[in-house]
C-alpha positions in Angstrom: -0.1 0.1 -0.1 1.5 3.3 -1.1 2.1 6.0 1.7 -0.7 8.7 2.2 0.1 11.8 0.5 -0.3 15.6 1.9 0.5 19.0 0.6 3.6 20.9 1.5 4.8 24.3 0.7 8.3 23.9 -1.1 10.0 26.9 -2.3 6.5 28.8 -2.3 4.7 26.1 -4.5 2.4 23.7 -3.2 3.6 20.2 -3.8 2.0 16.7 -3.1 4.4 14.6 -1.0 4.2 11.0 0.3 4.3 10.5 4.1 7.1 8.0 5.2 6.0 4.5 6.0 9.4 3.1 6.7 13.1 4.0 6.9 13.7 7.5 8.0 17.0 8.9 7.8 18.7 12.3 8.8 17.4 14.0 5.5 13.8 13.2 6.6 13.6 15.4 9.5 10.6 17.1 9.6 8.7 15.0 7.4 5.3 13.4 8.2 4.9 9.8 9.2 2.4 7.5 7.4 0.8 4.6 9.1 1.7 1.0 7.5 -1.0 -1.1 6.3 -1.9 -2.5 9.8 -2.5 1.3 10.8 0.6 1.2 12.8 4.2 3.1 12.6 6.6 0.8 11.1 9.0 -0.6 13.7 12.1 0.8 11.7 10.7 4.3 12.3 11.0 4.2 15.9 14.1 5.6 17.9 16.8 3.5 18.9 15.7 1.1 21.6 12.0 1.2 20.9 11.4 -2.0 19.1 9.0 -5.0 19.5 10.3 -7.8 21.8 11.2 -10.3 19.3 13.6 -13.4 19.4 15.0 -15.1 16.3 14.8 -19.1 16.7 14.6 -22.2 14.4 11.3 -23.3 13.5 10.5 -26.9 14.7 7.9 -27.9 12.3 5.7 -25.8 9.9 4.2 -22.5 11.5 1.6 -20.1 10.2 1.3 -16.5 10.7 -0.5 -15.8 13.9 0.2 -19.2 15.4 1.0 -19.3 19.2 4.5 -20.8 19.8 6.4 -22.4 22.6 10.2 -21.8 22.9 12.5 -24.6 24.0 15.9 -26.1 23.5 16.1 -28.8 20.8 19.5 -30.4 21.1 21.0 -27.2 22.3 19.3 -24.9 19.7 16.8 -22.3 20.6 13.5 -23.5 18.8 10.0 -22.7 18.4 7.1 -25.0 17.9 3.3 -24.8 18.0 2.1 -24.1 21.6 -0.6 -26.9 22.6 -2.7 -27.1 25.6 -3.0 -31.0 25.4 0.8 -31.6 25.8 1.8 -28.6 28.2 3.5 -26.6 25.7 2.5 -23.0 27.0 2.4 -20.1 24.6 5.5 -17.9 25.2 5.0 -15.9 21.8 3.5 -16.0 18.3 4.8 -15.4 14.5 3.7 -12.9 12.3 4.7 -14.9 9.3 4.6 -18.5 8.0 7.9 -20.5 8.2 8.6 -24.0 7.1 10.5 -26.3 9.4 14.1 -25.6 10.1 13.4 -22.0 9.0 14.9 -19.0 11.3 11.6 -17.6 12.6 10.9 -14.4 14.4 8.8 -14.7 17.4 7.0 -11.8 19.0 7.4 -12.2 22.7 5.5 -10.4 25.6 3.0 -8.1 24.2 1.7 -7.3 20.8 -1.1 -7.8 18.6 -2.1 -11.0 16.5 -4.0 -10.1 13.5 -5.7 -11.7 10.7 -7.9 -13.8 12.9 -11.8 -14.2 12.3 -15.2 -14.4 14.5 -13.4 -12.8 17.9 -15.8 -11.1 20.5 -14.1 -7.9 21.1 -13.3 -7.8 24.8 -13.5 -11.5 25.2 -10.7 -13.4 27.0 -8.7 -15.6 24.3 -7.2 -19.0 25.4 -4.6 -21.5 23.9 -6.2 -24.5 22.1 -4.3 -27.2 20.3 -1.7 -26.8 17.3 -1.1 -23.1 18.0 -4.6 -22.0 17.7 -6.5 -19.5 20.1 -10.1 -20.2 21.0 -12.7 -18.0 23.3 -14.4 -19.3 26.7 -16.7 -21.6 24.7 -13.6 -23.8 23.3 -11.4 -23.6 26.4 -9.9 -27.1 27.3 -11.5 -29.1 30.2 -9.6 -32.2 30.0 -7.4 -33.3 32.9 -4.0 -33.0 32.2 -4.3 -30.2 29.7 -3.2 -26.5 30.5 -5.6 -23.7 30.4 -3.7 -20.7 29.6 -5.3 -17.0 28.8 -3.4 -15.5 26.3 -5.0 -12.0 26.0 -8.3 -10.5 24.8 -9.9 -9.7 21.5 -9.5 -6.0 20.7 -11.7 -6.4 17.2 -13.3 -9.4 15.4 -9.8 -9.8 13.9 -7.4 -8.9 16.3 -6.3 -10.2 19.5 -4.1 -8.2 22.1 -1.2 -11.0 23.2 -0.7 -10.6 27.1 0.0 -14.5 28.0 -0.8 -15.3 31.7 0.9 -18.4 33.2 -0.9 -21.7 32.3 -2.8 -23.8 34.9 -2.7 -27.7 34.6 -6.3 -28.9 34.7 -7.0 -31.7 37.3 
């Protein structure tokens, strides 16, 4: 999506100028920032030290955009696999892109927004399900030995704010 445009006075002439939606260098001082396709400021436009909390790790199995993942050591290699309530693999983060097995994946840790979802109830708590999926209250696990982990809440029908809580092992 091209950056939004605005009108600027350059050398006494009104000129159409595109807002910056990525990058940004010393020569861009004073220019207007345009939001990216997700309605946010691109991370590379932020001041030094203000970045999403991410970690690059080896993908263990195929991962899809929006999947909740579990970080673990796989023969001394930090790796990410699908989080899963049925086998105690708590959600540590999520991925924003698809990765194949053994790819280097970028995992968003701590807080962030998972987008591209459907049928969420704004304000409703969201929980870890199986195979990296997210469910609302009606789909939470009840099987003894499974874990129950609230991972955040829906902020729209298509977006969940990721704020993972410690898991509870069901009796």
